[in-house]
C-alpha positions as a Python dict, from the first residue, in 0.01 Angstrom:
ca = {
    (1, 'M'): (0, 0, 0),
    (2, 'D'): (331, 271, 26),
    (3, 'F'): (335, 228, -383),
    (4, 'I'): (8, 427, -410),
    (5, 'A'): (105, 773, -293),
    (6, 'P'): (330, 815, -543),
    (7, 'I'): (151, 634, -851),
    (8, 'I'): (-150, 898, -762),
    (9, 'G'): (110, 1192, -789),
    (10, 'I'): (258, 1071, -1067),
    (11, 'L'): (-81, 1059, -1237),
    (12, 'G'): (-168, 1379, -1034),
    (13, 'V'): (129, 1546, -1244),
    (14, 'I'): (11, 1389, -1578),
    (15, 'I'): (-329, 1515, -1597),
    (16, 'G'): (-189, 1842, -1464),
    (17, 'V'): (13, 1887, -1739),
    (18, 'L'): (-260, 1782, -2029),
    (19, 'L'): (-503, 1998, -1887),
    (20, 'N'): (-245, 2294, -1914),
    (21, 'E'): (-200, 2224, -2249),
    (22, 'I'): (-577, 2178, -2317),
    (23, 'M'): (-610, 2517, -2163),
    (24, 'R'): (-319, 2648, -2361),
    (25, 'R'): (-426, 2537, -2676),
    (26, 'R'): (-803, 2691, -2606),
    (27, 'N'): (-598, 3054, -2520),
    (28, 'R'): (-450, 3063, -2780),
    (29, 'R'): (-738, 2995, -3034),
    (30, 'E'): (-902, 3278, -2853),
    (31, 'L'): (-637, 3487, -2864),
    (32, 'Y'): (-604, 3449, -3258),
    (33, 'A'): (-957, 3408, -3343),
    (34, 'P'): (-1037, 3789, -3374),
    (35, 'K'): (-711, 3842, -3585),
    (36, 'I'): (-852, 3569, -3796),
    (37, 'F'): (-1191, 3648, -3832),
    (38, 'E'): (-1079, 4017, -3941),
    (39, 'R'): (-853, 3871, -4191),
    (40, 'R'): (-1150, 3652, -4315),
    (41, 'L'): (-1376, 3945, -4302),
    (42, 'S'): (-1124, 4181, -4493),
    (43, 'A'): (-1107, 3898, -4748),
    (44, 'Y'): (-1478, 3836, -4830),
    (45, 'E'): (-1549, 4226, -4862),
    (46, 'G'): (-1268, 4203, -5168),
    (47, 'L'): (-1441, 3911, -5283),
    (48, 'I'): (-1776, 4063, -5297),
    (49, 'E'): (-1587, 4366, -5437),
    (50, 'H'): (-1406, 4115, -5724),
    (51, 'I'): (-1764, 4026, -5757),
    (52, 'L'): (-1960, 4342, -5803),
    (53, 'Q'): (-1684, 4516, -6041),
    (54, 'G'): (-1669, 4191, -6279),
    (55, 'S'): (-2068, 4253, -6279),
    (56, 'K'): (-2041, 4553, -6439),
    (57, 'I'): (-1789, 4399, -6721),
    (58, 'A'): (-2001, 4115, -6754),
    (59, 'T'): (-2333, 4346, -6792),
    (60, 'K'): (-2102, 4554, -7083),
    (61, 'V'): (-1985, 4248, -7192),
    (62, 'I'): (-2333, 4117, -7269),
    (63, 'D'): (-2489, 4440, -7336),
    (64, 'S'): (-2265, 4581, -7565),
    (65, 'D'): (-2309, 4581, -7964),
    (66, 'D'): (-1951, 4753, -8015),
    (67, 'L'): (-1743, 4477, -7881),
    (68, 'S'): (-1608, 4203, -8112),
    (69, 'R'): (-1639, 3850, -8007),
    (70, 'A'): (-1221, 3863, -7947),
    (71, 'E'): (-1285, 4219, -7720),
    (72, 'R'): (-1585, 4022, -7489),
    (73, 'H'): (-1373, 3727, -7448),
    (74, 'E'): (-1054, 3960, -7311),
    (75, 'L'): (-1275, 4155, -7099),
    (76, 'I'): (-1410, 3841, -6923),
    (77, 'S'): (-1075, 3677, -6899),
    (78, 'T'): (-930, 3971, -6725),
    (79, 'V'): (-1198, 3924, -6494),
    (80, 'V'): (-1207, 3542, -6480),
    (81, 'F'): (-797, 3549, -6416),
    (82, 'G'): (-871, 3834, -6163),
    (83, 'M'): (-1075, 3637, -5925),
    (84, 'I'): (-870, 3323, -5946),
    (85, 'E'): (-548, 3557, -5880),
    (86, 'F'): (-780, 3677, -5562),
    (87, 'V'): (-864, 3372, -5417),
    (88, 'E'): (-568, 3182, -5474),
    (89, 'K'): (-437, 3469, -5293),
    (90, 'Y'): (-706, 3435, -5018),
    (91, 'H'): (-702, 3083, -5015),
    (92, 'L'): (-669, 3058, -4618),
    (93, 'Y'): (-964, 3246, -4543),
    (94, 'I'): (-1229, 3198, -4841),
    (95, 'D'): (-1409, 2887, -4817),
    (96, 'E'): (-1252, 2614, -5134),
    (97, 'E'): (-1615, 2574, -5251),
    (98, 'L'): (-1714, 2913, -5280),
    (99, 'S'): (-1373, 2959, -5459),
    (100, 'V'): (-1457, 2735, -5739),
    (101, 'H'): (-1805, 2869, -5742),
    (102, 'C'): (-1660, 3213, -5787),
    (103, 'M'): (-1355, 3163, -6035),
    (104, 'A'): (-1650, 2961, -6250),
    (105, 'L'): (-1890, 3264, -6201),
    (106, 'F'): (-1798, 3452, -6524),
    (107, 'M'): (-1684, 3219, -6750),
    (108, 'G'): (-1907, 3162, -7038),
    (109, 'V'): (-2048, 3546, -6995),
    (110, 'E'): (-1903, 3635, -7333),
    (111, 'D'): (-2115, 3424, -7517),
    (112, 'I'): (-2439, 3556, -7356),
    (113, 'H'): (-2414, 3858, -7618),
    (114, 'D'): (-2402, 3610, -7942),
    (115, 'A'): (-2672, 3348, -7817),
    (116, 'S'): (-2974, 3252, -8032),
    (117, 'E'): (-3293, 3426, -7865),
    (118, 'S'): (-3410, 3085, -7728),
    (119, 'D'): (-3072, 3014, -7534),
    (120, 'K'): (-3015, 3371, -7418),
    (121, 'Q'): (-3270, 3401, -7138),
    (122, 'G'): (-3157, 3094, -6978),
    (123, 'L'): (-2797, 3159, -7018),
    (124, 'L'): (-2872, 3525, -6868),
    (125, 'D'): (-3056, 3348, -6593),
    (126, 'R'): (-2790, 3085, -6477),
    (127, 'Y'): (-2528, 3365, -6460),
    (128, 'Y'): (-2751, 3578, -6250),
    (129, 'Q'): (-2843, 3305, -6025),
    (130, 'M'): (-2504, 3223, -5963),
    (131, 'R'): (-2385, 3597, -5909),
    (132, 'K'): (-2686, 3550, -5667),
    (133, 'E'): (-2565, 3254, -5496),
    (134, 'A'): (-2224, 3387, -5482),
    (135, 'L'): (-2321, 3712, -5295),
    (136, 'R'): (-2502, 3474, -5030),
    (137, 'M'): (-2278, 3234, -4979),
    (138, 'A'): (-1988, 3511, -4913),
    (139, 'A'): (-2244, 3657, -4654),
    (140, 'E'): (-2341, 3333, -4490),
    (141, 'D'): (-1946, 3215, -4477),
    (142, 'S'): (-1797, 3513, -4377),
    (143, 'G'): (-2007, 3513, -4051),
    (144, 'V'): (-2178, 3876, -4155),
    (145, 'A'): (-2486, 3735, -4203),
    (146, 'E'): (-2547, 3527, -3893),
    (147, 'I'): (-2410, 3866, -3704),
    (148, 'N'): (-2692, 4043, -3936),
    (149, 'R'): (-2949, 3811, -3789),
    (150, 'Y'): (-2843, 3821, -3443),
    (151, 'F'): (-2840, 4279, -3467),
    (152, 'K'): (-3205, 4201, -3601),
    (153, 'D'): (-3324, 3990, -3340),
    (154, 'V'): (-3142, 4229, -3064),
    (155, 'N'): (-3256, 4553, -3186),
    (156, 'K'): (-3609, 4446, -3364),
    (157, 'P'): (-3597, 4751, -3605),
    (158, 'K'): (-3894, 4842, -3756),
    (159, 'I'): (-3823, 4896, -4112),
    (160, 'D'): (-4135, 4972, -4350),
    (161, 'G'): (-4253, 5127, -4582),
    (162, 'E'): (-4454, 5133, -4934),
    (163, 'L'): (-4161, 5076, -5115),
    (164, 'I'): (-4027, 4809, -4867),
    (165, 'R'): (-4349, 4611, -4840),
    (166, 'Y'): (-4329, 4628, -5264),
    (167, 'F'): (-4019, 4436, -5236),
    (168, 'R'): (-4090, 4213, -4983),
    (169, 'N'): (-4377, 4101, -5142),
    (170, 'A'): (-4215, 4044, -5507),
    (171, 'K'): (-3907, 3888, -5271),
    (172, 'Q'): (-4161, 3661, -5187),
    (173, 'N'): (-4346, 3612, -5483),
    (174, 'A'): (-4013, 3529, -5648),
    (175, 'E'): (-3910, 3285, -5437),
    (176, 'K'): (-4239, 3073, -5463),
    (177, 'S'): (-4189, 3089, -5825),
    (178, 'A'): (-3788, 3009, -5852),
    (179, 'P'): (-3725, 2679, -5925),
    (180, 'K'): (-3571, 2461, -5632),
}
């Protein structure tokens, strides 16, 4: 029975070391979490900016009759390669699947202008749906969507007006009629 006390002492030291390591790692995560969140938020703000700037160029490529096929391709290629470069630069912070989605977002947009009337609307719908999904996913994965929901729950803002009611109604009708 004289050997039980040393064994308990050794086990106590081992358990103490393990608990210390667990607490140290937890504290380190808590120390770096705000810094990482700021970097992620910055990366997602940049991603959204790239989507919006690319959308401006895509609209020009889709609508302009003054551009040749080669010029359309060159403009969209610049947008696509810019997006690829951006998501590769921030691959540590941006979700991999969202990166793939955003890299493919503008691919093929240069073909919409010259598409037949029967195909054009489908291509436009696909592009607009992908754009909408990219913006939604960026807001969700960045954490901003959740924080905005939290603020709405806490603040309970009374945002209302004729135009806002019209917008809500149009949004509900669009969501009901959208294919799943």
